N, C-alpha and C positions, 0 to 999 in steps of 0.2 A: 596901422599897426595891427588892427583886427583882420585885415585881409593878409598880412603876413603870416600871423598865427595860424588862419586857416589853411593857408597853402603850405605850411609845415606840417600840420596835422594831416592833410591829404597826401603828402609826400611819404609820410611815416606810414599811413594806411596802405600804400601802393608798394611799401617795401623798398623804397630806394635808399632811405637811410640805413636800412640794414646792411645793403650792399655795401655802403661806405664803411661799414665796421669789419669787412672782410669775413664776416661769418663766424665771429668770435664769440661762441657763447659758453666757453667751458672755463673761463677764468684763467687762461693762459694767452701768452702772446710771444712774439719773437724774442722779447727780452728775458724770457723764463718762465718757470712755473710758479704757480701760486703757493705750492709747497717748499719753494726754495727760500733762499736767504732773504730776509727783508731789508731792503736797501733801496735808495734811490729818493728822487723828489717827485712828491705825490701832491695832489690838490683834493681838498675836501670842499664840497659845495652844502651849505647848511643854510636853511631858513629859521632856524633856532639860536639859541645864545644871544639874544636881541641886546642891544644897549651896551654902554661900558661895562657894566657888572657882567653881562653875559660874555662878552670878549674877554675880560679877565679870568673868568672860570674856564672858558675853553682853552685859551693860548696858555695861560700861566698854570692853571691846576691841571686839567685833565691831559692836555698836550705835553705839558711838563713832566708828567708821569710816564706818558708814551715815549718821550724822547730818552729817558733813562732806561726804559726796557729796550728800545730800538734806537741806538744812538746814530745808526747809519741811514735813517730814513729822516726827510725834511718834508714838512707838511705844510704847503701853503694854504690858507683858508680864504674861500670865496664866499661872502656873505651875502644872502639875498632875502627875499621875504616870501610867504607863500603865495602872495598875489603875482610874484613875477618867477617863481621857481619852474613852473611848468614850462614857460616859454624858454627859459634858460636852458632846460633839459633838452627841449625838442630841437632848439638851435644847435646845441653841440651834437646831439644824434643825427640830425641831417647833415651836418659837416664832418661828422667822424671824430669830433674832438670832446668827448664827454670828460668831465672830471673823473679822477680815479675812484674816488669815494663820495657817494651823493646821499643826502638824507631826502626821504620822499614821505608824502602822507599815506595814510590808511586807503587802500583801493587802488594805489598807483602801480603795485608790484604786478599784477597780471598785464596790463598794457605794456609795460617795459620789459618784461620777462619774455612775453610773446614775440617781441620784435629782436630778441637776443641782444638788447642793449645792457643788461646787467649779468652778472655771473651767478651761477649756482654756488651755494655755501655749502661746506660739509655739514651733515646731518647731525655730526657731533656737537654743533654749535647749539643746535636745539635743546641738548641735554646736559649743556655746561653749567646752567644754573636752574634754581627752581622756579620756572615760569609759571605764572597763572595759566590753567590749560587753554582758555580761549585766546589768549594773547598772541600765540604764533601763527594762528589761522591767516591773518591778513599778510603774513610774511612769506606764504606760499604760493605757488603756481603750478598746476598740474602735479600736486603731490610733492614737489621739490621745494627746498627752502631757498630763498633768495635774498631774505633780509632778517634783521633782527630789530626787535623794539627798542627805542631808546627812551621815550615817555608816552604815557597814554593820556588822551584828552577826551573825558566822558561828558556826556550830556544828562544832567539831572534837573529836577524842579526844585527852585529854592523858594521859600515862603516865609513870609513875616508871622512869627509865633504870637505878637501882640495883638496883630490884626484878628488871626483866628480867635484869640481868647476873647478879645471885645466883642466878637460876633456870635459868641458861644458855640464855636465850631471846635469839636473835641477831636477829630481825627482827620488825617489826610485823605483826599478823594481816592477811592480804589477803583475807579473806572472813568469813562468820559462823562457819563450821565452825571455822576457826583461832581466831577470836576466842574462841569458846566454850571450846576447848580450852585456851588460853592463861589463860583467866579461872579455869578449874578449876585448873591448875597453880600459879598464884599465891594462891589462897584457903588460908591457913593461919595458925593461932596467932592467931585473931580478926580477920584481915585479910580483905577481901573483894578478890577479882580485878578486879571490875568495878563501877562505880558510875554506872548509867544514869539513877539517879531524882533526883539534886539538882538537874537541870535540869526546866524545865517539860515535864511529860508529853505534851503536845500536841506541841511542837517535837521531842522525842526520837523519838516514833512515827513523825512525819513523815519525819525524817531516815532512819530505817530503811525507811520506805516507798519513798523515793526511791533509796536504795542496792540495794533489792531489784527495781528495775526499775518500781516501780508509779507512780501518778499519783492526784492528789486528784480532779481534775474533767476533763471534756472541754474543748477548746480554747475553746468557746463559753461555758463554766461552766455548762452547763444539765444535764449529766449527771454522775452520782456514779460515779467509777471504782475508788475505793479498796476497794470491797467485794469485789473479787476475791481470788484465792488470796494475791497479793502483799502485801496490806493485812493478811490474817490471819496469814500468816507472820511478819510484822515484829512483830506484838502477840504471837504465839506464841513467839518468840524472848525475850522478856522473862521469860515464864512458865517457859521452860526454864532460864533463867539462875537464877530464884529456886529452882526445883526442884534445880538443882545445888548450891546455897548459895554460889554464887560472886557473887551479888547480893541485896542485901536491902533491900524497900522502906522499912522503918522506920529506915534508917541514913543516910537522906539528909540533907544539911546544909542550913541555912537560908542565904538569899541574903546575902552579905556576910561570912559566918562563915569561918573557914578551912575549906577543902574537905577530903573525905576522902583525896584525893591528896596535899595539903599536909601533913597530920598523919600520913601513911603508914598510914592505915586502908584504903585502898583503893589497888590497884596501877595502875588505869586508871579514867578519869572520862568519861562520855559524857552528853550532849554539853556542853561548855563552850565559852565564847567567848574571843576574843583579850584580853577585859578582865581574864581570870585572870593574864595576864603582869603587869598592873599590880597585881593585888591580892597576888600572890605576892611582888612587889618591896617591898610595904609590910609585909606580914604575916610572911612567911618568907623572907627576900632570900637566905639560904644556898642554897637550891635552885637559884636561878639562878647564884649564885657558883660553886658546885660542879657545875654542869651537870648537874642531877639529873632535869630535866623534858624530856620530848621530846612530840611530837605528831604524829598522822596523820590522815588523811581516811578515814572509814567507807567500807566498800565490801563489796559481796557480788555481785550480778550487774554492778554498775557503782559506780565511786566517787561519793560523793554528799556535799556540804556544803551545808547550810542556811544560806540567804542572807535574814537579816531585816534590820531597820534602821529609820531615821528617814527620812521623806521631808518636804518642805516643799510645801505647795499653797496656793492663793488661794481664798478663799470667792467663791462665784459672786454673792453679794449685797452685796458689799462697796459703800459709798458712796463710796470712795476707790480704785478698782481701779488706778489708775496707781501709787499710793502703795504698795500691797498687792504688785503684780506686782514692783516695783522691790525690796520687801524678800525676797520668794521668790528673786529672782535674785541678791541679795547675799549671803543665807545659804548659797547653793550654790557660792560663790566658793571657789577652793582655800585662801586664807587662813583663811576662816571655817570651812571643813571640817575643816583641820588642826588648828585650835584645839579643836573640838568632839572630834574623834577622840582627841587626847592627854587630854582632860579625862577621858573615858570609857574609854580603852583600846580604843577602837573601830577599824574598819578604813575608811580613806579610799577611796572607789570611784573615784579619779582616777588614772590613769596618770602624771600629772603630779608626784603626790606619791610615787611609788614609791621614788624616790632620797632622799627626806627622812631625816634622821637618826632621825626617830620610827619610821619602818617599819622601818629597819635595826636598830633596837636592841630591837623587840618581835617576837621569833621567831613569835609566833602570829599576828600581824598578816602578817609576810611569806608565811608558810605560806598564809594565807587568800587573799592577792593572787596567788599562784602558783597557786591551786586554783580560780579563779574559773570556768574551763572546766568545773568539776564542779558549779557552784553550781545549787541549785533553791530555789524560794520557795514558801511556803504561800500560800493564797487561789486567785484565779482565777475566783471567781463573785461575782454581786452580793449573794448571800445570806450571803457570809462572815462578817460581823459576828455574825450569829446562831450559825452553825454553828461558829465557832471556840470559843465558850464551852461548848459542848457535848461537846466531844471528851475533855477531861480526866475529867469525871464520869462519862462513859459508857464509857470505856476502863478506869477504875481497878478497877472489880469484877473484872475478868478477872484483874488482877494480885493484888489483896489478898484475893480471894474464890474461890469455886468456879466461877464464870461460865466458858464456854469463849470462846477468842479469836474464834471463828467467830460465835457469838452476840453478843458484845459489838460487833464489827465491823457486823454485820448490824443491830443496832440503831442504831448510829451512822448507817449508809446510810440507814435509814428516817427519822431526824431530818433529815438533810441533805436527802433529797429531798422532804420536807415543806416546809423552809424555802425551798428552791429554786422550788417550786411556788407559794409565796405571793408570789414577786417579780413 
């Protein structure tokens, strides 16, 4: 399977998949213009709306409203997971059979826009709603709009207020030196002070990189920037925590299971998302009732909150571009976004929804929206889909083994430069 995936990526890099699309990059096809009548049968590929509740939300409520507005459009839904999404898209791209509408992660737009796999959207869509300023940046490539945000997934630090109070700690850490000291102070009796490893290592390291004033790539996406001292320091900080005994890689928790912060086995958790509020409400509601959970934004040289999420975009090869574009626009309406955000515990990226009861009730969502000025996103290069998969396996040996942080970052830099060179 891995060999097959690498072959697909290599084919895309060489441009063979683009040829299969017939060079359609404008959102039009032999079936008509994207500005024409919305009609026909289209397919939506989505990694969200999980489970029975998500399926009901999408097919009954959201698409139910879409059908009323566009009765001549039939939407078939192809559900997948984020773990399988890239392979599904690259397989369809290589075969020239992409779904009409696709949901993608932040960082994914430049790679697929560069290969003309997705269609440019009208700029008026960006002004249709009151988006948080930072939110639309991952939806653009080369200054043009290719996607609209559906939900945001931010990365914040969650901590136990009761643990802080017991230790006499009166404020949250303002920088890494304070964070390390607090983590040491809170580590005792089998409890770790800090759990940075229960979230994806790629996203955690990136957040520390951004908080250290570092960047992943140059503005044009052609130069690797994370190999400087700031990238090395971000990885070294993890090694220092492990050396202190205040973080343990083997004690990370599985996705969906009660986290170490919930069970009291850790005093701080980094990085988690606003969805933890929903999970706590279902699994350990007394923590919310008794006001035992707080949250803050990671900072060192600057505050930094990683902004991920799910975007919706249109295939450039759709035979029904008007119908596909209409669905993209509809999935990004406030009503559709709010439903998806509630179902996942995610952050809606519209100022229109800031006063909704959902935002007011989920304190992690509220913190995320107030901190959008400190938001940073992964990606930024057309080679991102290849590079992103190499980050965890390349950096992990520096944490669990004897490799130095400098050597691990240098190796990741070489892999990234090679991937960019193939584009």
